[in-house]
All heavy atoms as an XYZ file, in Angstrom:
745
protein
N    -156.489    -23.114    116.887
C    -156.188    -21.723    116.741
C    -156.166    -21.213    115.361
O    -156.698    -20.220    115.120
C    -154.783    -21.543    117.375
C    -154.566    -21.878    118.808
S    -155.260    -20.661    119.981
C    -154.066    -19.350    119.711
N    -155.617    -21.960    114.483
C    -155.564    -21.643    113.037
C    -157.068    -21.547    112.523
O    -157.466    -20.488    111.957
C    -154.725    -22.543    112.181
C    -154.852    -22.140    110.770
C    -153.266    -22.498    112.642
N    -157.732    -22.657    112.705
C    -159.122    -22.685    112.130
C    -160.092    -21.750    112.762
O    -160.939    -21.191    112.190
C    -159.624    -24.181    112.159
C    -158.704    -25.066    111.352
C    -158.863    -26.541    111.739
O    -159.151    -26.799    112.911
O    -158.539    -27.362    110.901
N    -159.999    -21.663    114.194
C    -160.972    -20.894    114.940
C    -160.653    -19.374    114.942
O    -161.670    -18.524    114.803
C    -161.029    -21.347    116.320
O    -161.452    -22.633    116.498
N    -159.467    -19.033    114.900
C    -159.041    -17.675    115.036
C    -158.186    -17.097    113.902
O    -157.754    -15.880    113.975
C    -158.419    -17.356    116.468
C    -159.157    -17.775    117.563
C    -158.821    -18.932    118.261
C    -160.150    -17.036    117.968
C    -159.591    -19.347    119.404
C    -161.056    -17.470    119.087
C    -160.702    -18.572    119.722
N    -157.791    -17.843    113.148
C    -156.966    -17.464    111.928
C    -155.490    -17.151    112.502
O    -154.849    -16.301    111.817
N    -155.072    -17.812    113.502
C    -153.747    -17.468    114.065
C    -152.767    -17.957    113.051
O    -152.747    -18.943    112.453
C    -153.604    -18.259    115.422
N    -151.622    -17.146    112.928
C    -150.502    -17.418    112.145
C    -149.347    -18.130    112.901
O    -148.636    -18.835    112.306
C    -149.894    -16.152    111.448
C    -151.011    -15.416    110.614
C    -151.313    -16.216    109.415
O    -150.449    -16.640    108.732
N    -152.604    -16.288    109.079
N    -149.339    -17.830    114.140
C    -148.191    -18.401    114.995
C    -148.667    -18.364    116.483
O    -149.565    -17.633    116.871
C    -146.858    -17.596    114.835
C    -147.008    -16.088    115.290
C    -146.666    -15.882    116.717
C    -147.408    -15.151    114.529
C    -146.739    -14.673    117.162
C    -147.500    -13.853    115.057
C    -147.156    -13.444    116.330
O    -147.222    -12.291    116.917
N    -147.875    -19.080    117.239
C    -148.039    -19.064    118.733
C    -146.618    -18.752    119.298
O    -145.657    -19.029    118.613
C    -148.546    -20.390    119.400
C    -149.971    -20.609    118.936
C    -147.749    -21.488    119.021
N    -146.633    -18.131    120.472
C    -145.312    -17.728    121.048
C    -145.284    -18.141    122.448
O    -146.331    -18.175    123.063
C    -144.951    -16.254    120.810
O    -145.934    -15.469    121.436
N    -144.052    -18.291    122.934
C    -144.032    -18.680    124.418
C    -142.670    -17.989    124.972
O    -141.677    -17.931    124.273
C    -143.773    -20.130    124.588
C    -143.380    -20.848    125.900
C    -144.624    -20.580    126.918
C    -143.103    -22.298    125.796
N    -142.838    -17.358    126.116
C    -141.662    -16.826    126.799
C    -141.366    -17.700    128.037
O    -142.255    -18.003    128.790
C    -141.961    -15.338    127.147
C    -141.946    -14.455    125.991
N    -143.056    -14.221    125.183
C    -141.037    -13.636    125.518
C    -142.779    -13.388    124.270
N    -141.561    -12.967    124.404
N    -140.083    -17.950    128.181
C    -139.669    -18.756    129.337
C    -138.443    -18.145    130.030
O    -137.511    -17.707    129.383
C    -139.200    -20.285    128.865
C    -138.825    -21.009    130.026
C    -140.448    -20.904    128.202
N    -138.361    -18.135    131.333
C    -137.243    -17.459    132.062
C    -136.001    -18.287    131.658
O    -136.032    -19.568    131.526
C    -137.465    -17.650    133.523
C    -138.445    -16.718    134.053
C    -138.642    -16.791    135.593
N    -139.580    -15.814    136.051
C    -139.268    -14.613    136.475
N    -137.988    -14.139    136.416
N    -140.167    -13.675    136.886
N    -134.850    -17.619    131.418
C    -133.688    -18.255    131.145
C    -133.148    -19.149    132.327
O    -132.371    -20.078    132.058
C    -132.415    -17.267    130.692
C    -132.837    -16.586    129.366
C    -132.251    -16.177    131.796
N    -133.558    -18.766    133.519
C    -133.204    -19.731    134.558
C    -134.031    -20.978    134.673
O    -133.504    -21.870    135.401
C    -133.409    -18.875    135.910
O    -134.793    -18.528    136.190
N    -135.026    -21.048    133.981
C    -135.836    -22.287    133.866
C    -135.121    -23.340    132.914
O    -135.318    -23.193    131.656
C    -137.216    -22.047    133.430
C    -138.033    -23.178    133.395
O    -137.603    -24.340    133.424
N    -139.417    -22.955    133.425
N    -134.269    -24.163    133.446
C    -133.391    -24.958    132.630
C    -134.156    -26.094    131.854
O    -133.814    -26.413    130.678
C    -132.405    -25.605    133.411
C    -131.352    -24.628    134.056
C    -130.290    -25.330    134.850
N    -129.513    -24.231    135.506
C    -128.282    -24.282    135.855
N    -127.665    -25.454    135.627
N    -127.652    -23.353    136.408
N    -135.195    -26.626    132.397
C    -135.970    -27.715    131.781
C    -136.820    -27.177    130.589
O    -136.848    -27.813    129.535
C    -136.738    -28.441    132.672
N    -137.470    -26.056    130.650
C    -138.620    -25.673    129.814
C    -137.992    -25.336    128.448
O    -138.516    -25.754    127.349
C    -139.323    -24.497    130.520
N    -136.945    -24.540    128.336
C    -136.437    -24.159    126.951
C    -136.043    -25.397    126.119
O    -136.384    -25.486    125.054
C    -135.240    -23.275    127.306
C    -135.453    -22.762    128.567
C    -136.217    -23.807    129.352
N    -135.346    -26.311    126.757
C    -134.919    -27.488    125.949
C    -136.079    -28.246    125.497
O    -136.191    -28.787    124.369
C    -133.848    -28.263    126.593
O    -134.390    -28.879    127.851
N    -137.023    -28.579    126.401
C    -138.151    -29.347    126.087
C    -139.019    -28.674    125.016
O    -139.611    -29.219    124.189
C    -138.990    -29.670    127.325
C    -140.255    -30.385    127.005
C    -140.877    -31.135    128.153
N    -139.899    -32.161    128.571
C    -139.795    -32.697    129.784
N    -140.568    -32.264    130.786
N    -139.014    -33.633    130.065
N    -139.277    -27.299    125.265
C    -140.112    -26.567    124.410
C    -139.538    -26.453    122.956
O    -140.279    -26.605    121.990
C    -140.354    -25.100    124.849
O    -141.060    -25.080    126.096
N    -138.261    -26.271    122.743
C    -137.712    -26.224    121.420
C    -137.582    -27.531    120.720
O    -137.648    -27.618    119.557
C    -136.276    -25.602    121.552
O    -135.430    -26.303    122.427
C    -136.298    -24.058    121.943
N    -137.646    -28.586    121.524
C    -137.567    -29.908    120.874
C    -138.936    -30.152    120.232
O    -139.019    -30.890    119.167
C    -137.398    -31.031    121.867
C    -136.058    -31.148    122.432
C    -135.935    -32.151    123.631
O    -137.039    -32.809    123.928
O    -134.884    -32.270    124.304
N    -139.996    -29.660    120.659
C    -141.338    -30.092    120.171
C    -142.085    -28.971    119.531
O    -142.944    -29.226    118.755
C    -142.222    -30.639    121.311
O    -142.303    -29.759    122.365
C    -141.564    -31.842    121.826
N    -141.788    -27.663    119.845
C    -142.736    -26.581    119.446
C    -142.048    -25.465    118.733
O    -142.787    -24.628    118.163
C    -143.521    -26.111    120.627
O    -142.559    -25.530    121.516
C    -144.348    -27.200    121.138
N    -140.799    -25.219    118.828
C    -140.310    -23.871    118.372
C    -139.681    -23.948    116.974
O    -138.812    -24.845    116.652
C    -139.273    -23.463    119.470
O    -138.775    -22.175    119.075
N    -140.034    -22.937    116.212
C    -139.299    -22.740    114.941
C    -138.160    -21.809    115.051
O    -137.038    -21.858    114.368
C    -140.299    -22.150    113.908
C    -141.298    -23.184    113.376
O    -140.983    -24.452    113.393
O    -142.425    -22.747    113.010
N    -138.315    -20.903    116.022
C    -137.249    -20.023    116.254
C    -137.108    -19.697    117.745
O    -138.058    -19.873    118.514
C    -137.531    -18.618    115.507
O    -138.642    -18.056    116.136
N    -135.869    -19.315    118.151
C    -135.649    -18.984    119.625
C    -134.716    -17.935    119.733
O    -133.688    -17.923    118.950
C    -135.034    -20.302    120.309
C    -134.761    -20.072    121.758
C    -134.242    -21.511    122.265
C    -133.384    -21.198    123.571
N    -132.851    -22.514    123.948
N    -135.067    -16.943    120.521
C    -134.193    -15.667    120.689
C    -134.269    -15.343    122.222
O    -135.020    -15.924    122.973
C    -134.603    -14.560    119.826
O    -135.859    -14.213    120.142
N    -133.436    -14.389    122.620
C    -133.480    -13.975    124.078
C    -133.908    -12.555    124.048
O    -133.464    -11.628    123.300
C    -132.049    -14.070    124.652
C    -131.963    -13.499    126.034
C    -131.541    -15.472    124.651
N    -134.951    -12.334    124.922
C    -135.329    -10.924    125.161
C    -134.835    -10.372    126.473
O    -135.156    -10.895    127.520
C    -137.017    -10.903    125.214
C    -137.530    -11.080    123.803
C    -138.961    -10.720    123.725
O    -139.468     -9.845    124.428
O    -139.659    -11.293    122.848
N    -134.104     -9.398    126.336
C    -133.408     -8.877    127.546
C    -134.367     -8.283    128.493
O    -135.308     -7.482    128.051
C    -132.358     -7.758    127.028
O    -131.677     -7.347    128.071
N    -134.174     -8.489    129.772
C    -134.976     -7.890    130.876
C    -136.499     -7.906    130.504
O    -137.276     -7.120    130.874
C    -134.585     -6.440    131.100
C    -133.092     -6.328    131.336
C    -132.620     -4.925    131.648
N    -133.300     -4.232    132.750
C    -133.273     -4.359    134.047
N    -132.273     -5.227    134.482
N    -133.993     -3.721    134.947
N    -136.950     -9.149    130.161
C    -138.356     -9.322    129.760
C    -139.240     -9.304    130.929
O    -140.326     -8.809    131.019
C    -138.552    -10.662    129.124
C    -140.008    -11.020    128.787
C    -140.552    -10.461    127.574
C    -140.704    -11.868    129.491
C    -141.784    -10.698    127.224
C    -142.014    -12.199    129.181
C    -142.495    -11.661    128.077
O    -143.825    -11.912    127.721
N    -138.772     -9.933    132.132
C    -139.464    -10.032    133.400
C    -139.329     -8.847    134.261
O    -138.253     -8.052    134.205
C    -139.211    -11.305    134.128
C    -139.669    -12.518    133.358
C    -138.785    -13.330    132.596
C    -141.040    -12.885    133.422
C    -139.250    -14.346    131.895
C    -141.445    -13.964    132.699
C    -140.585    -14.715    132.040
O    -141.056    -15.830    131.228
N    -140.280     -8.514    135.073
C    -140.253     -7.380    136.016
C    -139.029     -7.301    136.859
O    -138.594     -6.263    137.301
N    -138.495     -8.522    137.260
C    -137.354     -8.527    138.172
C    -135.930     -8.265    137.322
O    -134.994     -8.513    137.899
C    -137.312     -9.797    138.962
C    -137.257    -11.150    138.160
O    -137.114    -11.010    136.909
O    -137.221    -12.192    138.664
N    -136.190     -8.150    135.985
C    -134.928     -8.028    135.325
C    -134.369     -9.146    134.562
O    -133.434     -9.062    133.774
N    -135.021    -10.380    134.789
C    -134.426    -11.528    134.189
C    -134.854    -11.573    132.720
O    -135.879    -11.199    132.268
C    -134.989    -12.813    134.883
C    -134.441    -14.058    134.353
C    -134.831    -15.361    135.124
O    -135.599    -15.156    136.153
O    -134.433    -16.411    134.796
N    -133.937    -12.206    131.991
C    -133.999    -12.271    130.376
C    -135.028    -13.516    130.250
O    -135.248    -14.370    131.111
C    -132.777    -12.644    129.781
C    -131.792    -11.502    129.908
O    -132.242    -10.300    130.233
O    -130.585    -11.734    129.608
N    -135.579    -13.547    128.993
C    -136.515    -14.641    128.562
C    -136.187    -15.206    127.369
O    -135.692    -14.474    126.394
C    -138.018    -14.123    128.643
N    -136.313    -16.494    127.153
C    -136.217    -17.112    125.840
C    -137.591    -16.838    125.100
O    -138.611    -17.158    125.770
C    -135.966    -18.599    125.972
C    -134.575    -19.041    126.429
C    -134.369    -19.689    127.565
C    -133.452    -18.740    125.574
C    -133.179    -20.094    128.039
C    -132.209    -19.050    126.090
C    -132.093    -19.708    127.243
O    -130.878    -20.069    127.667
N    -137.577    -16.343    123.977
C    -138.802    -16.103    123.212
C    -138.768    -17.104    122.169
O    -137.957    -17.249    121.372
C    -138.746    -14.738    122.640
N    -139.853    -17.985    122.158
C    -139.970    -19.030    121.117
C    -141.210    -18.877    120.386
O    -142.196    -18.353    120.869
C    -139.958    -20.440    121.938
C    -138.649    -20.715    122.566
S    -138.742    -22.133    123.637
C    -139.268    -21.470    125.053
N    -141.197    -19.180    119.115
C    -142.231    -18.953    118.122
C    -142.466    -20.102    117.255
O    -141.446    -20.732    116.783
C    -141.978    -17.672    117.367
C    -143.054    -17.247    116.457
C    -142.585    -15.928    115.731
C    -143.697    -15.479    114.812
N    -143.307    -14.231    114.125
N    -143.663    -20.424    117.074
C    -143.994    -21.632    116.027
C    -144.933    -21.069    114.965
O    -146.030    -20.543    115.347
C    -144.651    -22.725    116.864
C    -145.103    -23.890    116.084
C    -143.929    -24.675    115.523
N    -144.363    -25.795    114.604
C    -143.832    -27.007    114.710
N    -142.975    -27.350    115.568
N    -144.219    -27.944    113.893
N    -144.573    -21.367    113.718
C    -145.407    -20.966    112.641
C    -146.585    -21.994    112.467
O    -146.275    -23.159    112.264
C    -144.561    -20.956    111.342
C    -145.458    -20.581    110.154
O    -146.675    -20.648    110.176
O    -144.830    -20.215    109.122
N    -147.840    -21.675    112.667
C    -148.896    -22.592    112.669
C    -149.279    -22.985    111.252
O    -149.878    -24.036    111.127
C    -150.045    -22.025    113.520
C    -149.924    -21.947    114.961
C    -151.141    -21.285    115.597
C    -149.538    -23.253    115.627
N    -149.086    -22.155    110.343
C    -149.546    -22.483    108.927
C    -148.753    -23.675    108.378
O    -149.409    -24.572    107.859
C    -149.374    -21.182    107.976
O    -148.090    -20.747    108.048
C    -150.403    -20.075    108.522
N    -147.521    -23.720    108.558
C    -146.695    -24.765    108.024
C    -146.963    -26.042    108.917
O    -146.840    -27.184    108.479
C    -145.189    -24.546    108.046
O    -144.777    -24.137    109.284
C    -144.886    -23.447    106.936
N    -147.126    -25.857    110.257
C    -147.352    -26.879    111.132
C    -148.712    -27.623    110.767
O    -148.795    -28.775    110.858
C    -147.313    -26.372    112.655
C    -147.679    -27.480    113.606
C    -146.624    -28.450    113.911
C    -148.792    -27.454    114.350
C    -146.978    -29.412    114.837
C    -149.050    -28.391    115.357
C    -148.063    -29.403    115.592
N    -149.761    -26.738    110.561
C    -151.036    -27.341    110.137
C    -150.892    -28.182    108.844
O    -151.460    -29.257    108.799
C    -152.075    -26.205    110.017
C    -153.440    -26.685    109.535
C    -154.151    -27.528    110.721
C    -154.292    -25.412    109.338
N    -150.159    -27.650    107.915
C    -149.993    -28.365    106.665
C    -149.374    -29.731    106.880
O    -149.792    -30.793    106.389
C    -149.249    -27.547    105.754
C    -148.891    -28.239    104.314
C    -150.081    -28.459    103.532
C    -149.719    -28.988    102.123
N    -150.535    -30.113    101.734
N    -148.430    -29.772    107.737
C    -147.611    -31.030    108.030
C    -148.561    -32.043    108.679
O    -148.563    -33.215    108.473
C    -146.329    -30.823    108.774
O    -146.575    -30.357    110.091
N    -149.378    -31.483    109.683
C    -150.375    -32.393    110.344
C    -151.428    -32.950    109.477
O    -151.670    -34.119    109.393
C    -151.042    -31.553    111.512
S    -149.943    -31.172    112.836
N    -151.875    -32.058    108.427
C    -152.777    -32.569    107.441
C    -152.310    -33.656    106.593
O    -152.937    -34.672    106.321
C    -153.414    -31.355    106.668
C    -154.237    -30.494    107.357
C    -154.585    -29.251    106.733
O    -153.886    -28.940    105.614
O    -155.539    -28.552    107.103
N    -151.030    -33.457    106.167
C    -150.321    -34.406    105.326
C    -150.129    -35.699    106.142
O    -150.390    -36.919    105.547
C    -148.931    -33.897    104.931
C    -149.042    -32.763    103.923
O    -150.149    -32.569    103.464
O    -148.043    -32.100    103.741
N    -149.675    -35.628    107.300
C    -149.577    -36.906    108.173
C    -150.914    -37.615    108.378
O    -150.971    -38.823    108.392
C    -148.996    -36.569    109.500
C    -148.741    -37.678    110.396
C    -147.707    -38.679    109.784
O    -146.859    -38.333    109.020
N    -147.724    -39.945    110.256
N    -151.924    -36.846    108.580
C    -153.312    -37.473    108.796
C    -153.802    -38.092    107.479
O    -154.271    -39.254    107.582
C    -154.287    -36.333    109.150
C    -155.632    -36.869    109.438
C    -156.675    -35.760    109.714
O    -156.518    -34.592    109.334
O    -157.731    -36.204    110.393
N    -153.456    -37.553    106.366
C    -153.845    -38.259    105.087
C    -153.038    -39.562    104.932
O    -153.682    -40.538    104.548
C    -153.690    -37.345    103.928
C    -154.204    -37.908    102.647
C    -154.142    -36.895    101.530
C    -154.771    -37.612    100.239
N    -154.812    -36.635     99.190
N    -151.802    -39.525    105.270
C    -151.063    -40.795    105.143
C    -151.589    -41.926    106.103
O    -151.595    -42.989    105.709
C    -149.577    -40.519    105.531
C    -148.866    -39.694    104.413
C    -147.364    -39.416    104.838
C    -146.677    -38.528    103.769
N    -145.375    -38.096    104.199
N    -151.933    -41.423    107.339
C    -152.462    -42.387    108.302
C    -153.741    -42.954    107.790
O    -154.048    -44.200    107.972
C    -152.546    -41.809    109.676
C    -151.241    -41.498    110.434
C    -151.526    -40.596    111.617
C    -150.515    -42.728    110.620
N    -154.655    -42.149    107.206
C    -155.868    -42.619    106.661
C    -155.690    -43.672    105.617
O    -156.385    -44.655    105.508
C    -156.749    -41.452    106.171
C    -157.321    -40.603    107.325
C    -157.970    -39.295    106.781
O    -157.731    -38.938    105.522
O    -158.653    -38.642    107.568
N    -154.756    -43.334    104.677
C    -154.397    -44.279    103.636
C    -153.980    -45.646    104.089
O    -154.273    -46.631    103.637
C    -153.447    -43.570    102.649
C    -154.010    -42.444    101.959
C    -152.980    -41.675    101.054
O    -151.746    -41.787    101.270
N    -153.442    -41.009    100.067
N    -153.008    -45.590    105.079
C    -152.517    -46.910    105.702
C    -153.645    -47.631    106.374
O    -153.668    -48.849    106.347
C    -151.371    -46.529    106.674
C    -150.072    -46.070    105.973
C    -149.487    -47.041    104.981
O    -149.494    -48.238    105.341
O    -149.170    -46.681    103.939
N    -154.510    -46.851    107.040
C    -155.615    -47.560    107.742
C    -156.514    -48.316    106.629
O    -156.966    -49.384    106.819
C    -156.431    -46.587    108.600
C    -157.608    -47.197    109.221
C    -157.390    -47.974    110.406
C    -158.893    -47.033    108.714
C    -158.486    -48.667    111.055
C    -160.022    -47.585    109.485
C    -159.801    -48.424    110.560
N    -156.718    -47.584    105.582
C    -157.610    -48.114    104.549
C    -156.897    -49.297    103.941
O    -157.637    -50.407    103.623
C    -157.824    -47.066    103.427
N    -155.583    -49.379    103.708
C    -154.940    -50.432    103.087
C    -155.066    -51.700    104.141
O    -155.230    -52.756    103.635
C    -153.459    -50.173    102.910
C    -153.152    -49.274    101.818
C    -151.644    -48.969    101.725
C    -151.350    -48.085    100.590
N    -149.874    -47.741    100.564
N    -154.888    -51.356    105.403
C    -155.026    -52.543    106.360
C    -156.421    -53.037    106.531
O    -156.534    -54.250    106.678
C    -154.510    -51.971    107.807
C    -152.973    -51.615    107.901
C    -152.791    -50.962    109.173
C    -152.124    -52.911    107.738
N    -157.400    -52.154    106.433
C    -158.718    -52.672    106.684
C    -159.519    -53.133    105.454
O    -160.368    -54.024    105.436
C    -159.604    -51.564    107.389
O    -159.697    -50.423    106.583
C    -159.037    -51.313    108.773
N    -159.144    -52.533    104.286
C    -159.930    -52.874    103.061
C    -159.123    -53.701    102.102
O    -159.729    -54.310    101.161
C    -160.287    -51.619    102.407
C    -161.292    -50.658    103.131
C    -161.380    -49.323    102.286
C    -162.573    -51.310    103.420
N    -157.839    -53.826    102.310
C    -156.955    -54.537    101.394
C    -156.498    -53.519    100.249
O    -157.163    -52.494     99.980
N    -155.293    -53.781     99.815
C    -154.698    -52.782     98.869
C    -155.537    -52.453     97.618
O    -155.566    -51.430     97.154
C    -153.298    -53.310     98.550
C    -152.452    -52.221     97.827
C    -151.107    -52.773     97.625
C    -150.225    -51.664     96.932
N    -148.817    -51.974     96.851
N    -156.132    -53.515     97.052
C    -156.762    -53.364     95.802
C    -158.091    -52.574     95.971
O    -158.581    -51.881     95.067
C    -157.180    -54.758     95.118
C    -155.983    -55.551     94.782
C    -155.304    -56.258     95.940
O    -156.019    -56.536     97.004
O    -154.179    -56.676     95.890
N    -158.762    -52.737     97.074
C    -160.061    -52.147     97.295
C    -160.001    -50.773     98.191
O    -160.998    -50.086     98.346
C    -160.976    -53.072     98.077
C    -161.364    -54.300     97.243
O    -161.338    -54.307     96.008
O    -161.417    -55.443     97.928
N    -158.790    -50.426     98.515
C    -158.608    -49.303     99.420
C    -158.967    -48.003     98.666
O    -158.498    -47.826     97.534
C    -157.260    -49.308    100.084
N    -159.677    -47.019     99.317
C    -160.047    -45.849     98.717
C    -160.112    -44.842     99.927
O    -160.512    -45.188    100.939
C    -161.269    -45.783     97.912
N    -159.634    -43.615     99.681
C    -159.773    -42.613    100.703
C    -160.571    -41.419    100.048
O    -160.376    -40.965     98.996
C    -158.381    -42.019    101.078
C    -158.404    -40.935    102.057
C    -157.535    -43.236    101.677
N    -161.641    -41.015    100.915
C    -162.310    -39.881    100.428
C    -161.725    -38.527    100.955
O    -161.400    -38.437    102.159
C    -163.832    -39.977    101.049
C    -164.442    -41.211    100.558
C    -164.609    -38.775    100.695
C    -165.808    -41.384    101.185
N    -161.400    -37.729     99.968
C    -160.840    -36.459    100.303
C    -161.955    -35.476    100.778
O    -162.844    -35.170    100.145
C    -160.226    -35.889     99.030
C    -159.547    -34.427     99.330
O    -159.890    -33.881    100.345
O    -158.716    -34.160     98.487
N    -161.905    -35.219    102.132
C    -163.010    -34.650    102.825
C    -163.191    -33.121    102.279
O    -164.359    -32.589    102.335
C    -162.850    -34.608    104.357
O    -161.692    -33.895    104.668
N    -162.176    -32.611    101.660
C    -162.343    -31.204    101.214
C    -163.068    -31.134     99.883
O    -163.778    -30.220     99.616
C    -161.044    -30.533    101.179
C    -160.422    -30.247    102.564
C    -159.131    -29.533    102.533
C    -158.635    -29.398    103.960
N    -157.304    -28.799    104.022
N    -162.760    -32.151     98.983
C    -163.431    -32.080     97.618
C    -164.339    -33.121     97.443
O    -165.017    -33.184     96.374
C    -162.244    -32.187     96.619
O    -161.634    -33.483     96.743
N    -164.598    -34.075     98.458
C    -165.521    -35.105     98.389
C    -165.195    -35.974     97.190
O    -166.070    -36.524     96.540
C    -166.984    -34.627     98.347
C    -167.371    -34.058     99.676
O    -166.904    -34.527    100.623
N    -168.245    -33.047     99.609
N    -163.938    -36.171     96.917
C    -163.486    -36.919     95.742
C    -162.863    -38.363     96.269
O    -162.337    -38.300     97.387
C    -162.423    -36.159     94.996
C    -161.616    -36.723     94.074
C    -160.572    -35.769     93.402
N    -159.325    -36.108     94.059
C    -158.419    -35.209     94.450
N    -158.673    -33.879     94.366
N    -157.365    -35.584     94.862
N    -162.940    -39.392     95.564
C    -162.436    -40.607     95.966
C    -161.089    -40.827     95.242
O    -161.023    -40.743     94.018
C    -163.385    -41.788     95.693
C    -162.701    -43.061     96.066
C    -164.656    -41.633     96.537
N    -160.081    -41.129     95.939
C    -158.654    -41.297     95.352
C    -158.314    -42.853     95.622
O    -158.405    -43.314     96.614
C    -157.605    -40.430     96.029
C    -157.839    -39.078     95.583
O    -158.333    -38.701     94.585
O    -157.545    -38.155     96.475
N    -157.950    -43.505     94.535
C    -157.458    -44.947     94.721
C    -156.059    -44.861     95.347
O    -155.209    -43.927     94.967
C    -157.408    -45.720     93.362
C    -158.759    -45.930     92.812
O    -159.756    -46.215     93.643
O    -158.903    -46.051     91.637
N    -155.798    -45.826     96.098
C    -154.494    -45.901     96.817
C    -153.576    -46.918     96.067
O    -154.024    -47.964     95.787
C    -154.535    -46.290     98.224
C    -155.365    -45.207     99.077
C    -153.150    -46.503     98.847
C    -155.603    -45.644    100.413
N    -152.375    -46.511     95.674
C    -151.499    -47.510     94.915
C    -150.700    -48.183     96.052
O    -150.286    -47.749     96.892
C    -150.699    -46.700     94.024
C    -151.398    -46.151     92.859
O    -152.453    -46.712     92.425
O    -151.048    -45.019     92.339
């Protein structure tokens, strides 16, 4: 979404009567949660959840780099391990 469409965030609305969805969604995806009064046509309120994708993408990229470095250490040995930074095509030694 971020790379293809330049999305800044994603949002999700869940009925307040849906007991499982809000707790599961906020555990894994929500930066913020509020209640929107009478969101649904039948008058039921909704939990409105929002996730900032720009910070989420950065944390995923950081985690991916750490995993690549750990993989290099395991497969190449600590002294010979190097990771190519795909954005700058630069080689960084791993300490």
